[in-house]
C-alpha positions as CSV (number, residue, x, y, z in Angstrom):
1,M,122.0,85.1,96.5
2,K,119.1,86.0,94.0
3,I,116.0,85.8,97.2
4,G,112.6,86.0,96.2
5,L,110.4,87.5,98.5
6,F,106.6,85.6,98.2
7,F,104.9,88.0,101.1
8,G,101.5,86.5,102.0
9,S,98.9,86.0,105.1
10,F,99.2,82.5,104.6
11,N,95.8,82.2,106.2
12,P,96.3,79.1,105.9
13,I,99.3,77.9,103.4
14,H,97.7,75.7,100.6
15,T,99.5,73.8,97.8
16,G,98.8,76.5,95.3
17,H,101.1,78.4,97.1
18,L,103.7,76.3,97.3
19,I,103.3,75.0,93.7
20,I,103.9,79.4,92.5
21,A,107.1,79.4,95.4
22,N,108.4,75.9,93.5
23,Y,108.0,77.3,90.4
24,M,109.8,80.5,91.2
25,A,112.2,79.2,92.7
26,N,113.5,76.4,89.9
27,Y,111.9,77.7,87.2
28,T,113.3,81.1,87.2
29,D,116.8,82.4,88.2
30,L,116.4,83.2,91.9
31,D,118.4,81.0,94.1
32,Q,115.8,80.9,96.8
33,V,112.3,82.1,97.5
34,W,111.7,82.7,101.1
35,L,108.1,82.8,102.3
36,V,107.4,85.8,104.3
37,V,104.5,86.1,106.6
38,S,102.6,89.0,106.7
39,P,101.1,89.4,110.7
40,H,98.6,92.4,109.5
41,N,98.9,93.5,105.6
42,P,97.2,97.2,105.7
43,H,94.7,95.8,102.4
44,K,93.6,92.9,104.6
45,Q,91.2,92.9,107.8
46,K,93.4,91.4,111.0
47,S,89.8,90.5,112.4
48,D,89.7,87.8,109.5
49,L,93.2,86.3,110.7
50,I,94.1,84.1,113.0
51,S,97.1,84.4,115.3
52,S,100.2,85.3,113.5
53,Y,102.5,82.4,115.4
54,D,99.5,79.7,114.1
55,R,100.2,80.8,110.7
56,L,103.6,80.6,110.6
57,E,104.1,77.6,112.1
58,M,101.8,76.3,109.3
59,V,104.4,77.6,106.8
60,R,107.2,75.7,108.5
61,L,105.2,72.8,108.5
62,A,104.4,72.9,104.6
63,T,107.8,73.5,104.2
64,E,110.1,71.4,106.2
65,N,111.7,69.4,103.5
66,A,111.2,72.1,100.6
67,Q,114.3,72.7,98.5
68,N,115.8,76.3,97.9
69,I,112.5,77.5,99.6
70,R,112.6,79.2,103.6
71,V,110.5,80.6,105.5
72,S,110.9,85.0,107.4
73,D,109.1,86.0,110.0
74,V,110.8,89.2,109.3
75,E,107.5,91.4,109.7
76,F,107.1,89.9,113.2
77,Q,110.2,92.5,114.5
78,L,108.6,95.2,112.3
79,P,105.8,98.1,113.4
80,Q,102.1,96.5,112.2
81,P,100.5,96.8,109.7
82,S,103.6,95.7,107.6
83,Y,104.3,97.6,104.5
84,T,106.4,96.1,101.8
85,V,108.8,98.8,100.7
86,D,109.5,99.2,104.6
87,T,110.5,95.2,105.3
88,L,112.9,95.2,102.2
89,A,114.4,98.6,103.7
90,H,115.2,96.6,107.0
91,L,116.3,93.0,104.9
92,N,118.5,95.1,102.3
93,Q,120.0,96.4,105.6
94,R,120.2,93.3,107.3
95,Y,121.4,91.5,103.8
96,P,123.3,93.7,101.9
97,E,124.9,90.5,100.2
98,H,121.4,89.3,98.8
99,H,119.6,90.7,95.9
100,F,115.9,91.0,96.7
101,S,113.0,90.5,94.1
102,L,109.4,91.0,95.1
103,I,106.6,87.4,94.0
104,M,103.0,88.9,93.4
105,G,100.4,87.8,91.6
106,S,98.9,89.6,88.9
107,D,95.9,91.0,91.0
108,N,98.3,92.7,93.4
109,L,100.2,94.8,90.6
110,V,96.9,96.0,89.4
111,S,96.6,97.0,92.8
112,L,100.0,98.2,92.7
113,P,99.4,102.0,92.8
114,K,97.6,102.2,96.3
115,W,101.2,100.7,97.9
116,K,102.8,102.7,100.4
117,N,106.2,104.3,97.9
118,Y,105.5,101.9,95.2
119,E,107.3,103.6,92.9
120,V,110.6,103.1,95.0
121,L,109.7,99.3,94.6
122,L,109.3,99.3,91.0
123,R,113.0,101.4,90.5
124,D,114.5,99.6,93.2
125,Y,113.3,95.9,92.7
126,R,112.3,93.7,90.0
127,I,109.3,91.9,90.3
128,L,108.1,88.4,89.5
129,V,104.4,88.5,88.7
130,Y,102.5,85.1,88.2
131,P,98.8,84.9,86.9
132,R,95.6,84.7,88.8
133,P,92.4,84.3,87.7
134,G,90.1,86.9,86.6
135,T,93.1,89.7,85.9
136,S,93.7,91.4,83.2
137,Q,96.8,92.7,82.1
138,T,97.4,96.8,83.7
139,E,100.0,99.3,82.1
140,L,101.9,98.1,85.8
141,S,102.7,94.9,83.2
142,K,104.4,96.7,80.8
143,H,107.3,98.3,82.9
144,P,110.9,97.3,83.0
145,S,111.3,96.1,86.5
146,V,107.9,93.4,85.9
147,V,108.7,90.3,84.6
148,L,105.6,87.9,83.6
149,T,106.0,84.4,84.2
150,D,104.9,81.4,83.0
151,T,103.7,79.9,86.5
152,P,100.9,77.3,86.3
153,L,97.5,79.3,87.1
154,M,96.4,78.5,90.6
155,E,92.9,79.0,91.0
156,I,92.8,77.9,94.4
157,S,92.7,80.4,97.5
158,A,92.6,80.2,101.0
159,T,89.3,81.6,101.4
160,F,88.1,78.8,99.3
161,I,90.1,76.4,102.6
162,R,88.5,78.2,105.3
163,K,85.7,78.4,103.9
164,A,85.8,74.4,102.8
165,I,86.8,73.9,106.7
166,Q,83.5,76.1,108.0
167,E,81.9,73.7,105.8
168,K,83.3,70.3,106.9
169,K,84.5,69.5,103.7
170,N,87.5,67.1,102.7
171,V,90.5,69.2,102.1
172,Q,93.1,66.8,101.7
173,Y,95.6,67.5,98.7
174,F,94.2,71.4,99.3
175,V,96.8,71.8,101.5
176,P,99.8,69.5,102.8
177,D,98.9,66.8,105.7
178,A,101.1,68.4,108.1
179,V,98.9,72.0,107.7
180,W,96.0,70.1,107.7
181,Q,97.0,67.9,111.4
182,F,98.2,71.5,112.7
183,I,94.5,73.1,111.4
184,D,92.6,69.8,112.8
185,S,94.5,69.7,116.1
186,K,93.7,73.5,116.8
187,H,90.2,73.6,115.3
188,L,91.0,76.6,113.2
189,Y,88.3,78.2,110.8
190,R,85.9,76.2,112.4
């Protein structure tokens, strides 16, 4: 099976994430997309994150009825911070029958040379790239492993959602109802 791995903090998961995942699962040659919740991304401050388990639960709630989209907590069992190349090595060992591709925003493609063993990622994996606002093409856009997709441009971010919640603004339609109910019941991002 062809699996696309969409890594993220999902702090919180929002409609933009879901549209991207759905596009990749249904408008590319992937059979499934796995949303890989990262307990600690080495490029982000851990202090800005709510509990890993709360973020995982929100992703589960958001994808309960999704077709071809699964949730993965694989990085919860691996050393932290999580490095994509290490997670992929682990997944290849665990699921040798699958072919894994990476899903990332064009902003991450720009910063890819800062990633641990990024050359291995380019050598061994296909990278499906979705557009991000304000990001220009990079030399890596022309790499044979990189596939630029026509995923709809999402100008929504988890930072925007968190700020809106802190300011007591309505986030209906920005996050799935079940995710909002979870956030509200636990008083997250206040």
